[in-house]
N, C-alpha and C positions, 0 to 999 in steps of 0.2 A: 095620795103620793104613791108612786110606783115602788114596789119592794125591790131591793137590789138582789140580783142573783148571786150565787156563790162565786162565780168566776170574777164578778166585779169586786167582791170583797177580797178575794185572793190577790187581785191586781193592786189593791191598796197596800196589802202586806208586802208585796214584791217591791213596790215603790219605796215603802218605808225602809226595808232592808237595804235596798240599793243606796239610798241616801246615807245610811250609816256606814256602809262599806266604803263609799267614796269619801266620806268626811271623817274617817277614822273614829267613828262612834261618838261624835259630838254634834249636837244641834244647838246653835247659839240662840239666845233670846231674840225674839222678834222685835224687841224694844231697842236693840242695839244695831242701828243701821249699818255701821261699818263692818261688824262681824257677819251680819246677814248677807251683805253684798259680797264679801270674800267667800262665804259659804256657798252662795249661789253661783259665783264665778267658777268655783271648783267643780260643782255639779255640771254646769253648762259646758265646761271644757271637756269633760268626759263624754257628755252627750254629743258633742261635735266631732268626736273621734270615733268613727263607726266601729273600727276593730276593737278598741279599748272598751267601748260601750257594750258591744256584744259579749266580750269576755266577762265583763262585770255582771251583765244580766244573766249569763249562764251560771256564774258563781252565786248570784242572788237566788236564782231558782233552786239550785242545789242546796243552799243554806236554808231556804224556806222549807223545802221538803224534809230535810234532816230535822229541823226544829219542830215541825208539825208532827213528825213521827215520834220524836222524843217526848213531846208534850202529851200526845194522845196515849202513848204506851204507859207513861207514868200515871196518867189520869184514869185510864180505862183498861189497862192490861190487854190491849188488842193491837193487832197489826193493821187492821182496816182503819183508815183515818176518815172520820166524819167531818169534812171541811165545813159543811153547813153549820154544824154545831160549834166547832172551835172558833170559827171566824166571827162569831157573835160575842165572844168573851173578852172582856178587858184583861182577864188573867192570862189569856194567850198572848195578847199584845205585851203585857208586862214580862211574861216569860221570854219572849223574843228579845225585848230590850235588855233584860238581865243577861241572857246568853251572849248578846253582842257587846256587853259592857258599855251600853249606850247611855249617854247623858243627853237629856232633852231639857233645856232650861225653860221651856214653855209649859212643862208639866208642873202641877202643884208640888211644892217641896216635899211634902209628906209622901206623895206617891213616888217621886224620884228616889227618896231615901229608902222606901220599901223595895223598889226595884234593885237598887244598889246593894241592899242587904242580902239579896239572893235567897231570902227565906220566904219564898212565894208559895201560896197555896195553889193547888191545881184543880179547881173545881170543873166539873163537866156537867153543870146544870144548864137548864134552858138558857 
């Protein structure tokens, strides 16, 4: 299996942040068809509006860079962000979700509660 490069991993984070910005920080359960359809319609309507979509992707990119910098500085006391390292960490994903006040009903309840508590550890291990 081919290893994903860092730019691919960053794209996943950008798409994750985009969906939370568009959906007001809530991701419904995939088991609820009605809520998922409404959720998808909201995202699709933004994607179909070129100007709005571009505006939100710029906001998304800015938010990602800010959060990556905050995470890395708290974890490493450095201004240089090692994207290769942080993009591999569940703790970075949880940090982003926590900072966005995001709720994802598809995550295990214990993990979502941990994210909501904002008492996250910021490891920078492999």
